[in-house]
C-alpha positions in Angstrom: 102.3 117.6 115.7 105.8 116.4 114.5 105.6 113.4 112.1 108.5 111.6 113.6 109.6 111.8 117.3 112.4 109.8 118.7 112.3 109.9 122.5 115.4 109.1 124.5 116.0 105.9 122.4 118.9 103.4 122.8 119.8 100.0 121.3 122.1 97.6 123.0 123.2 94.4 121.3 124.2 91.4 123.6 126.8 89.0 122.3 127.3 86.3 125.0 128.6 88.2 128.0 129.3 91.5 126.1 127.0 94.4 125.6 127.5 96.7 122.7 125.6 100.1 122.8 124.9 100.9 119.1 122.5 103.8 119.7 122.7 105.9 122.9 119.9 108.1 124.1 118.9 109.6 120.8 116.2 112.3 120.6 114.9 113.7 117.5 111.7 115.6 116.3 111.0 115.8 112.6 108.0 117.7 110.8 106.4 116.2 107.7 108.4 117.1 104.6 111.8 117.7 106.3 115.0 116.5 104.6 117.7 115.6 107.0 121.1 113.8 106.8 122.9 111.6 109.2 126.5 111.3 108.7 129.0 109.2 110.5 131.7 106.5 110.0 131.0 102.8 109.6 130.0 101.5 112.9 128.8 104.8 114.4 125.2 103.5 114.7 123.4 105.3 111.9 122.2 102.3 110.1 120.9 100.9 113.5 119.1 104.2 114.1 117.5 104.1 110.6 116.3 100.5 111.2 114.7 101.6 114.5 112.8 104.5 112.7 111.7 102.1 110.1 110.2 99.6 112.4 112.7 96.9 111.6 114.6 96.9 114.8 113.1 97.3 118.3 114.9 99.7 120.6 116.2 98.5 123.9 114.7 101.6 125.5 112.7 104.8 124.6 109.9 105.3 122.1 109.5 106.0 118.4 106.3 107.9 117.5 105.0 108.3 113.9 102.1 110.8 113.6 101.7 110.5 117.4 101.6 106.7 117.5 104.2 104.6 119.4 105.0 102.2 116.6 106.6 99.6 119.0 103.4 99.6 121.0 101.5 98.3 118.0 100.5 94.7 117.5 102.8 92.9 115.1 100.5 93.0 112.2 100.0 96.8 112.5 103.7 97.3 112.8 104.2 95.3 109.5 101.6 97.7 107.9 103.6 100.7 109.1 106.7 99.1 107.5 105.0 98.3 104.3 102.8 101.4 103.9 104.2 104.4 105.8 107.9 103.9 105.0 109.9 103.6 101.8 113.4 102.2 102.0 116.3 102.9 99.6 119.3 100.8 100.5 123.0 100.9 99.7 122.6 98.4 96.8 119.6 98.4 94.5 118.9 94.8 95.4 116.5 94.2 92.4 115.5 90.6 91.8 117.4 89.5 88.7 114.7 87.2 87.3 112.1 90.1 87.2 111.8 93.1 84.9 112.0 96.7 86.2 108.2 96.8 86.2 107.9 93.5 88.1 110.3 94.6 90.6 108.2 97.6 91.3 105.1 95.5 91.7 106.6 93.4 94.5 106.0 95.9 97.3 102.3 96.2 96.4 101.8 92.5 97.4 102.4 93.6 101.1 100.8 97.0 101.0 97.9 97.7 103.5 94.6 98.0 101.9 94.6 101.7 101.9 98.0 101.9 100.4 97.4 99.5 97.5 97.6 101.2 94.1 94.3 101.0 92.3 96.1 100.0 89.0 99.5 98.8 90.1 100.9 98.2 86.6 99.9 101.8 85.6 101.4 103.1 88.8 104.6 101.2 88.1 104.8 102.8 84.6 104.2 106.2 86.0 107.0 105.9 88.5 109.4 104.5 86.1 108.5 107.5 83.8 109.2 109.7 86.8 112.7 108.4 87.3 113.3 108.7 83.5 113.1 105.0 82.7 109.9 104.6 80.9 111.7 102.8 78.0 113.3 100.3 80.4 110.0 99.1 81.8 110.5 95.6 80.5 114.4 95.5 81.0 116.0 93.0 83.4 118.4 94.3 86.1 121.5 93.0 84.1 120.4 95.2 81.2 120.5 98.3 83.3 123.5 100.5 84.4 124.2 100.9 88.0 122.5 104.3 88.1 119.5 102.9 86.3 119.1 100.1 88.7 119.3 102.6 91.6 116.6 104.7 90.0 114.4 101.6 89.7 115.0 101.0 93.3 113.9 104.5 94.2 110.7 104.1 92.1 110.1 100.8 93.9 110.3 102.6 97.3 107.5 105.0 96.2 105.0 102.3 95.1 103.0 102.2 98.3 102.8 106.0 98.6 104.9 106.2 101.8 104.9 109.2 104.0 108.7 109.0 104.6 111.8 107.7 102.7 114.8 106.3 104.5 118.0 106.1 102.4 121.0 104.1 103.7 124.1 105.0 101.9 122.1 105.1 98.6 125.0 106.3 96.4 127.9 104.5 97.9 128.7 102.4 94.7 127.9 105.1 92.1 130.2 107.4 90.1 130.1 111.1 90.8 127.9 112.1 87.8 125.3 109.3 88.7 125.5 110.2 92.3 124.6 113.9 91.5 121.7 112.7 89.4 120.3 110.5 92.2 120.8 113.2 94.8 118.9 115.7 92.5 116.0 113.3 92.2 115.9 112.8 96.0 115.5 116.6 96.3 112.8 116.6 93.7 110.9 113.8 95.5 111.2 115.7 98.8 110.0 119.0 97.2 107.4 117.8 94.8 105.8 115.0 96.8 106.3 116.4 100.3 107.9 113.2 101.6 110.0 113.3 104.7 113.5 112.2 103.8 116.3 110.8 106.0 119.5 110.2 104.3 122.4 108.2 106.0 125.7 108.7 104.5 129.4 108.7 105.4 130.0 111.7 103.0 130.0 115.1 104.6 129.5 116.6 101.1 126.3 114.7 100.5 125.1 115.5 104.1 125.3 119.1 103.1 122.3 118.7 100.6 119.9 118.3 103.5 118.0 121.1 105.3 119.2 119.8 108.7 122.4 117.8 109.4 123.1 115.4 112.2 126.2 113.4 113.1 126.6 110.0 114.9 129.7 109.1 116.8 129.8 106.0 118.7 126.0 105.8 119.0 125.8 109.4 120.1 123.6 111.7 118.1 124.1 115.4 117.7 122.7 118.1 115.2 125.5 120.1 113.4 124.8 123.8 113.0 125.4 125.4 109.5 128.8 127.1 109.2 
């Protein structure tokens, strides 16, 4: 059974008398552990699609299934558990809370984790993930004491805290220099390979998109797989 199935899914936003079709009849099937990229210009619908997959934004039509379950057919409390436990998010900006240390930022998601996803020893788990991203010595550092790349790695570690089954990354390297971008992408590949997590990368960069096993393009809400050259 595929892990993620998007079945003829669309999203229409209504602004007064105007309708804007952000996502149009998208179909996608992903097996566990796949690494895909979705490339497109700003406004093409890729972030909207990522939000639909993540359980954040309900589609106007169609279904999204995760391990065979229609996530938008779930009661709200179970949908919240899906967001908190099954999905990890890495956003365009690290979005760390400035008043919390690196470790404390990692502990935040565990407050909302479903019982089956709560780390047995959250502080130990936070230390292990910071070590995994090469920041064990920064465990008590505040965001302003970290470089942009270090903040991004803390955000990646935070996304792993509740043992998600899939990671969704929305323009995760947009504000990074070339060297740091390369380091982050190498780490994404390592997480995908070593942990077996399904990985969906949204980017405007065709070069970054090439790092994925399968590549897709969104244009004005339309979704199409690109064949390797």
